[in-house]
N, C-alpha and C positions, 0 to 999 in steps of 0.2 A: 708197241705191239704192231705187228703186221696183220692187217685185216684181210688181205687177199690171199687166202690159204688155198692151196691146191692139194687135194687128197688123191690117193690111188687105192684101188681095190686089190685084194689078195692075189688075183690072177694076172696082175700087170707084170710084165717081164722087166727084168733088171735093165735090159737095153732101152725099153720105153721110159723107165724111170730116169735113167742116165740122161737121155735126150731131153726129157721134160725139165729136169733140174738145170741143164745147160741152157736151154731156150728161155726159161722163165727166171733164171738167176737165183733159185732157191737152194738152200743147203740141207734142207730136211723136208720130208713129206710124211704126213701121217698115213698109215695104212688103215683103211676103214671098211666096215661092213654096215650097210644101211639097212635098218630094220623096216618092217612093213609100215610102221606108223611115221616113218621119216626120220626118226632119231638115229644118231650115228653111234656105233660102237667102235672105239679105237682099238685096233688089233695090235698095233705097234707103230714104230716110226723108223724110217730109213733115212740115213744121213749120207752126206757126201763122203765122209770118212768110211762108212760101211761099204760104199760103192768102190772105194779104192782097194778094198780087200777082196772083191769079188770079180773074177775074170769071166765068168760064164754069163753072158747076157741073156741066155735062154731061161735061166732060173726065174721063178716068180717071187714076188714080194712075200707071199705066204711061205715059200720054201726057205727063205733066209730070215724070216721073222724071229726076233729075239724077244720073247715075252717079258713084261715087267720093266721095260725101259721107258715107257711113256709116263710123263708126269703132267697131270691136268690141274689147272687152276681156274677159279671163277674170275669174271671180268673185274670185280671190285678189289682184287688183290693189289696191295701197294707194291711199289718197285722194290722196297727193301725186302719184303717177304719173298717176292719172286726171286731176287738175287740170292737170298739165303737158301732157298729151295734148290737152285741150280748148283750152288757151291756144295751144299750138303750131299747131293746125289752125283756130283761131278758130271753134270750134263750141260748141254748148250742150248736146249730148246724146251719150252713149255707150251703145251696146247691150252688155249683158253676156250672153255666151253660154257654155254648157258642154255638151259632148257633142252638138253640133249643135242645141241648143235655146236659145231666148231665155229667160233666167231673170230678167232685169231691165233697167232703164235707169238711168243716172246722168245727172242734169241739173245745170246751173249752179245751179238752185234748191236742189238737195240741198246744195251747198256753202254757200249762204247760210244754210240751216237749220243746218248743222254749226257754222258760225261763231257764229250767234246762240245756239245751245244751249251751246256752249263758254263764251261770255261770261257766260251766265246761271249755268252751273255754277261758274265761278270767281269770280263776282260782281265782275268787273272791267269797266270801260268804257274800252277802249283807243281813243284817238283815232287815226284813220287819216290 
C-alpha cells in the first residue's frame, strides 16, 4: 500500500492533474470532496490511462468523472482479497479508507513488487 496519497478536487484541471501525476510519479489520483466535518467523499478516480484519452487540458476532473469506478477497502483487507477485488472489477487501483479518511492506495504495481520481493526473499525463480 502506498500511504502518500495525493487527491484532487473536482475543479482541478486535466492539465494540472497531468502535471501533478508526472511530477509525483503517480498513475491514479482520487477525486474528492471534503465534507465540513473533515471526512472525504470520493467522487471518482482519474488514471494515467484516462489522461491518454483526453486532449483538452482545460476540462476539469468533475467534467471527465466516470462514476462507479472507485473501489474502497478497509486497511485490514488482506492481499488476496484486494487482488481478487481488482481482478473481479478489472481495475488497477483500490483506495484504502478508515474513519472517513483516505489512508492509502493499493495498485497492481504493489502486487508486482510483492511478488518480486517474495521471489528474492525465497531465492526461487518460479516460471510462470
